[in-house]
Each structure stands twice: as structure tokens, then as C-alpha cells.
DSSP file (Angstrom, degrees, kcal/mol; ACC not computed):
  #  RESIDUE AA STRUCTURE BP1 BP2  ACC     N-H-->O    O-->H-N    N-H-->O    O-->H-N    TCO  KAPPA ALPHA  PHI   PSI    X-CA   Y-CA   Z-CA
    1    1 A X              0   0    0      0, 0.0    31,-0.1     0, 0.0    30,-0.1   0.000 360.0 360.0 360.0 137.5  -66.3   74.2 -194.3
    2    2 A X  B     -a   32   0A   0     29,-1.1    31,-0.5     1,-0.1     2,-0.1  -0.352 360.0-104.4 -69.4 151.1  -63.1   75.9 -195.3
    3    3 A X        -     0   0    0      1,-0.1    -1,-0.1    29,-0.1     2,-0.1  -0.424  40.8 -98.3 -74.2 151.9  -61.0   77.7 -192.7
    4    4 A X        -     0   0    0     -2,-0.1     2,-0.6    28,-0.1    -1,-0.1  -0.354  18.3-144.2 -65.6 146.5  -61.0   81.5 -192.6
    5    5 A X    >>  -     0   0    0      1,-0.1     4,-2.9    -2,-0.1     3,-2.3  -0.960  20.0-148.7-107.7 107.4  -58.2   83.5 -194.1
    6    6 A X  H 3> S+     0   0    0     -2,-0.6     4,-0.6     1,-0.3    -1,-0.1   0.798  90.1  48.1 -54.8 -40.6  -58.1   86.3 -191.6
    7    7 A X  H 34 S+     0   0    0      1,-0.2    -1,-0.3     2,-0.1    -3,-0.0   0.546 124.4  31.7 -81.1  -3.4  -57.0   89.1 -193.9
    8    8 A X  H <4 S+     0   0    0     -3,-2.3    -2,-0.2     3,-0.0    -1,-0.2   0.655 117.1  49.6-116.0 -27.9  -59.7   88.2 -196.5
    9    9 A X  H  < S+     0   0    0     -4,-2.9    26,-3.2    25,-0.1     2,-0.5   0.277  91.1  77.1-108.5  10.4  -62.6   86.8 -194.6
   10   10 A X  E  <  +b   35   0B   0     -4,-0.6     2,-0.4    -5,-0.2    26,-0.2  -0.984  58.7 172.3-120.2 122.7  -63.2   89.4 -191.8
   11   11 A X  E     -b   36   0B   0     24,-3.0    26,-2.7    -2,-0.5     2,-0.1  -0.981  31.1-119.9-133.9 138.9  -65.0   92.6 -193.0
   12   12 A X  E >>  -b   37   0B   0     -2,-0.4     4,-2.2    24,-0.2     3,-0.6  -0.412  33.8-111.2 -71.1 154.8  -66.4   95.6 -191.2
   13   13 A X  H 3> S+     0   0    0     24,-2.3     4,-2.9     1,-0.2     5,-0.2   0.865 117.3  58.4 -53.2 -40.1  -70.1   96.2 -191.7
   14   14 A X  H 3> S+     0   0    0      1,-0.2     4,-2.0     2,-0.2    -1,-0.2   0.898 107.7  45.7 -61.0 -40.6  -69.4   99.4 -193.7
   15   15 A X  H <> S+     0   0    0     -3,-0.6     4,-2.0     2,-0.2    -1,-0.2   0.902 111.9  52.1 -68.5 -40.3  -67.4   97.4 -196.2
   16   16 A X  H  < S+     0   0    0     -4,-2.2    -2,-0.2     1,-0.2     7,-0.2   0.928 110.7  48.0 -60.3 -45.2  -70.1   94.7 -196.4
   17   17 A X  H >< S+     0   0    0     -4,-2.9     3,-0.7     1,-0.2    -1,-0.2   0.909 115.3  44.5 -60.7 -42.8  -72.8   97.4 -197.0
   18   18 A X  H 3< S+     0   0    0     -4,-2.0    -1,-0.2     1,-0.2    -2,-0.2   0.769 128.4  26.8 -74.5 -25.6  -70.7   99.0 -199.7
   19   19 A X  T 3X S+     0   0    0     -4,-2.0     4,-2.2    -5,-0.1    -1,-0.2  -0.236  72.2 142.0-133.3  45.1  -69.7   95.7 -201.4
   20   20 A X  H <> S+     0   0    0     -3,-0.7     4,-2.4     1,-0.2     5,-0.2   0.907  74.0  50.2 -56.0 -47.8  -72.5   93.3 -200.6
   21   21 A X  H  > S+     0   0    0      1,-0.2     4,-2.5     2,-0.2    -1,-0.2   0.916 111.6  47.2 -61.6 -44.2  -72.5   91.6 -204.0
   22   22 A X  H  > S+     0   0    0      2,-0.2     4,-2.2     1,-0.2    -1,-0.2   0.857 110.7  52.9 -68.9 -32.6  -68.7   91.0 -204.0
   23   23 A X  H  X S+     0   0    0     -4,-2.2     4,-2.0     2,-0.2    -1,-0.2   0.921 111.0  46.6 -65.2 -43.1  -68.9   89.6 -200.4
   24   24 A X  H  X S+     0   0    0     -4,-2.4     4,-2.4     1,-0.2    -2,-0.2   0.913 112.2  50.2 -65.0 -42.2  -71.6   87.2 -201.4
   25   25 A X  H  X S+     0   0    0     -4,-2.5     4,-2.7     1,-0.2     5,-0.3   0.887 107.7  54.6 -62.9 -38.5  -69.6   86.1 -204.5
   26   26 A X  H  X S+     0   0    0     -4,-2.2     4,-2.6     2,-0.2     6,-0.4   0.926 109.9  46.3 -59.7 -45.5  -66.5   85.6 -202.3
   27   27 A X  H  X S+     0   0    0     -4,-2.0     4,-2.0     1,-0.2    21,-0.2   0.920 114.2  47.7 -64.1 -44.4  -68.4   83.3 -200.1
   28   28 A X  H  < S+     0   0    0     -4,-2.4    -2,-0.2     1,-0.2    -1,-0.2   0.895 117.9  40.7 -64.9 -40.3  -69.9   81.4 -203.0
   29   29 A X  H  < S+     0   0    0     -4,-2.7    -2,-0.2    -5,-0.2    -1,-0.2   0.883 124.4  34.4 -77.4 -39.4  -66.6   81.0 -204.8
   30   30 A X  H  < S-     0   0    0     -4,-2.6    -3,-0.2    -5,-0.3    -2,-0.2   0.714  88.8-140.4 -89.9 -21.6  -64.4   80.2 -201.9
   31   31 A X     <  +     0   0    0     -4,-2.0   -29,-1.1    -5,-0.3     2,-0.3   0.652  63.9 125.0  63.5  16.4  -66.8   78.2 -199.7
   32   32 A X  B     -a    2   0A   0     -6,-0.4    -1,-0.3    -5,-0.2    -2,-0.2  -0.821  64.6-115.0-101.6 145.9  -65.3   80.1 -196.8
   33   33 A X        -     0   0    0    -31,-0.5     2,-0.5    -2,-0.3    14,-0.2  -0.374  20.1-138.7 -72.8 158.4  -67.5   82.0 -194.3
   34   34 A X  E     - C   0  46B   0     12,-2.2    12,-3.0   -30,-0.1     2,-0.5  -0.987   9.8-146.0-117.1 127.6  -67.1   85.8 -194.0
   35   35 A X  E     -bC  10  45B   0    -26,-3.2   -24,-3.0    -2,-0.5     2,-0.5  -0.825  11.7-154.6 -93.2 126.4  -67.3   87.3 -190.5
   36   36 A X  E     -bC  11  44B   0      8,-2.8     7,-2.9    -2,-0.5     8,-1.7  -0.894  10.9-155.9-104.5 126.7  -68.9   90.7 -190.5
   37   37 A X  E     -bC  12  42B   0    -26,-2.7   -24,-2.3    -2,-0.5     2,-0.4  -0.708  11.3-167.9-104.5 153.5  -67.9   93.0 -187.6
   38   38 A X  E >  S- C   0  41B   0      3,-3.0     3,-1.1    -2,-0.3   -26,-0.0  -0.980  79.4  -4.6-139.5 124.9  -69.7   95.9 -186.1
   39   39 A X  T 3  S-     0   0    0     -2,-0.4    -1,-0.1     1,-0.2     3,-0.1   0.901 130.8 -58.2  55.9  43.1  -67.9   98.3 -183.7
   40   40 A X  T 3  S+     0   0    0      1,-0.2     2,-0.4    -3,-0.0    -1,-0.2   0.619 119.3 102.7  65.4  16.4  -64.8   96.1 -183.9
   41   41 A X  E <  S-C   38   0B   0     -3,-1.1    -3,-3.0    -5,-0.0    -1,-0.2  -0.962  83.6 -97.4-126.4 146.6  -66.6   93.0 -182.6
   42   42 A X  E     +C   37   0B   0     -2,-0.4    -5,-0.3    -5,-0.2     3,-0.1  -0.399  43.6 170.1 -61.8 135.1  -67.9   90.0 -184.6
   43   43 A X  E     -     0   0B   0     -7,-2.9     2,-0.3     1,-0.4    -6,-0.2   0.702  56.5 -10.7-117.0 -36.4  -71.6   90.5 -185.4
   44   44 A X  E     -C   36   0B   0     -8,-1.7    -8,-2.8     2,-0.0     2,-0.4  -0.980  53.8-128.7-160.7 165.6  -72.6   87.8 -187.9
   45   45 A X  E     -C   35   0B   0     -2,-0.3     2,-0.6   -10,-0.2   -10,-0.2  -0.992  13.5-152.7-127.1 131.0  -71.2   85.1 -190.2
   46   46 A X  E     +C   34   0B   0    -12,-3.0   -12,-2.2    -2,-0.4     2,-0.3  -0.905  23.0 176.9-102.5 121.1  -72.2   84.8 -193.8
   47   47 A X        -     0   0    0     -2,-0.6   -14,-0.1   -14,-0.2   -19,-0.1  -0.889  34.5 -96.5-125.4 157.4  -71.9   81.2 -195.2
   48   48 A X     >  -     0   0    0     -2,-0.3     4,-2.4   -21,-0.2     5,-0.2  -0.384  32.2-122.9 -67.8 145.1  -72.7   79.6 -198.5
   49   49 A X  H  > S+     0   0    0      1,-0.2     4,-2.8     2,-0.2     5,-0.2   0.898 112.0  51.2 -58.8 -43.6  -76.1   77.9 -198.7
   50   50 A X  H  > S+     0   0    0      1,-0.2     4,-2.0     2,-0.2    -1,-0.2   0.872 110.2  49.9 -65.5 -34.8  -74.6   74.5 -199.6
   51   51 A X  H  > S+     0   0    0      2,-0.2     4,-1.9     1,-0.2    -1,-0.2   0.903 111.2  49.6 -66.6 -41.2  -72.3   74.7 -196.6
   52   52 A X  H  X S+     0   0    0     -4,-2.4     4,-2.2     2,-0.2    -2,-0.2   0.929 110.7  49.0 -62.0 -46.8  -75.2   75.6 -194.4
   53   53 A X  H  X S+     0   0    0     -4,-2.8     4,-2.8     1,-0.2    -1,-0.2   0.875 108.8  53.8 -62.4 -37.4  -77.3   72.7 -195.7
   54   54 A X  H  X S+     0   0    0     -4,-2.0     4,-1.8     2,-0.2    -1,-0.2   0.897 107.7  50.8 -63.1 -40.0  -74.3   70.3 -195.1
   55   55 A X  H  <>S+     0   0    0     -4,-1.9     5,-2.8     2,-0.2     6,-0.4   0.919 112.2  46.4 -63.1 -43.8  -74.2   71.5 -191.5
   56   56 A X  H ><5S+     0   0    0     -4,-2.2     3,-1.8     1,-0.2     5,-0.3   0.931 111.4  51.3 -63.8 -46.2  -77.9   70.8 -191.1
   57   57 A X  H 3<5S+     0   0    0     -4,-2.8    -1,-0.2     1,-0.3    -2,-0.2   0.821 107.5  54.1 -60.9 -31.3  -77.6   67.4 -192.8
   58   58 A X  T 3<5S-     0   0    0     -4,-1.8    -1,-0.3    -5,-0.2    -2,-0.2   0.402 119.2-111.8 -84.3   3.1  -74.7   66.5 -190.4
   59   59 A X  T < 5S+     0   0    0     -3,-1.8    -3,-0.2    -4,-0.1    -2,-0.1   0.730  79.7 129.4  76.2  21.6  -76.9   67.3 -187.4
   60   60 A X      < +     0   0    0     -5,-2.8    -4,-0.2    -6,-0.2     2,-0.2   0.416  50.2  85.7 -90.1   1.9  -74.8   70.4 -186.5
   61   61 A X        -     0   0    0     -6,-0.4     2,-0.3    -5,-0.3     0, 0.0  -0.533  63.9-146.7 -96.6 167.1  -77.9   72.7 -186.2
   62   62 A X        -     0   0    0     -2,-0.2    -2,-0.1     1,-0.0    -3,-0.0  -0.936  26.7 -98.3-129.4 156.9  -80.2   73.3 -183.3
   63   63 A X     >  -     0   0    0     -2,-0.3     4,-2.5     1,-0.1     5,-0.2  -0.264  31.2-114.0 -70.4 159.1  -83.9   74.1 -183.3
   64   64 A X  H  > S+     0   0    0      1,-0.2     4,-2.8     2,-0.2     5,-0.2   0.907 117.4  52.5 -58.3 -43.5  -85.2   77.6 -182.9
   65   65 A X  H  > S+     0   0    0      1,-0.2     4,-2.3     2,-0.2    -1,-0.2   0.893 110.3  47.5 -63.8 -39.1  -86.7   76.8 -179.5
   66   66 A X  H  > S+     0   0    0      2,-0.2     4,-2.3     1,-0.2    -1,-0.2   0.913 112.9  48.7 -67.5 -42.0  -83.4   75.4 -178.2
   67   67 A X  H  X S+     0   0    0     -4,-2.5     4,-2.5     2,-0.2    -2,-0.2   0.915 111.7  49.8 -63.0 -42.6  -81.5   78.4 -179.6
   68   68 A X  H  X S+     0   0    0     -4,-2.8     4,-2.8     1,-0.2     5,-0.2   0.921 110.3  50.6 -61.3 -44.6  -84.0   80.8 -177.9
   69   69 A X  H  X S+     0   0    0     -4,-2.3     4,-2.2     1,-0.2    -1,-0.2   0.909 111.1  48.7 -60.0 -43.5  -83.7   78.9 -174.6
   70   70 A X  H  X S+     0   0    0     -4,-2.3     4,-2.0     2,-0.2    -2,-0.2   0.909 112.8  47.2 -64.4 -43.4  -79.9   79.2 -174.8
   71   71 A X  H  X S+     0   0    0     -4,-2.5     4,-2.4     2,-0.2     5,-0.2   0.934 112.5  48.7 -64.5 -46.6  -80.0   82.9 -175.5
   72   72 A X  H  X S+     0   0    0     -4,-2.8     4,-1.1     1,-0.2    -1,-0.2   0.892 111.3  50.2 -62.2 -39.0  -82.5   83.7 -172.8
   73   73 A X  H  < S+     0   0    0     -4,-2.2     4,-0.4    -5,-0.2    -1,-0.2   0.899 111.4  49.9 -64.9 -38.9  -80.5   81.7 -170.3
   74   74 A X  H >< S+     0   0    0     -4,-2.0     3,-0.9     1,-0.2    -2,-0.2   0.898 112.0  44.9 -68.5 -40.9  -77.4   83.6 -171.3
   75   75 A X  H 3< S+     0   0    0     -4,-2.4    -1,-0.2     1,-0.2    -2,-0.2   0.643 101.0  69.5 -80.8 -11.9  -78.9   87.1 -171.0
   76   76 A X  T 3<        0   0    0     -4,-1.1    -1,-0.2     1,-0.2    -2,-0.2   0.626 360.0 360.0 -76.9 -12.5  -80.6   86.3 -167.7
   77   77 A X    <         0   0    0     -3,-0.9    -1,-0.2    -4,-0.4    -2,-0.1   0.488 360.0 360.0 -63.2 360.0  -77.1   86.1 -166.0
């Protein structure tokens, strides 16, 4: 996966909503993820499907049950 270019690849939710198609095209063309922020904090990451599949193929993913377990453990603190 390509590294982020901070002034291009971080977008507030309002910009993502207003320009969804261009954000998706940016991810597809650049193969770089886009970080979407909400209330000045990172909220989600948009990545290209082929990049996502490569991560899964490389064993970099985790199962839903493991992710759920990790989240529940974290919020129980």
C-alpha cells in the first residue's frame, strides 16, 4: 500500500460527503488510502479493493470474532 500524502489523503467527513465520487476515484487511481476525519479525529480509512484483498491474502486481516473481542476488551477498561 502506498504511503499517505498528508495534504491530499486526509479529508473531513463534510468534504467526503460533498465529493464522494472524487474521493473514491482518488483512492482507485493513487492506490493510497484516504483517512476520513470526524470532529478533527480520524474516523475511518477508505482503501482500494485490490489493496484490501492483498492485505487479506498476506494474512494481515483478523476475523470478525477476534476484532469484536479486541474492541470489547478495549472499551471495558
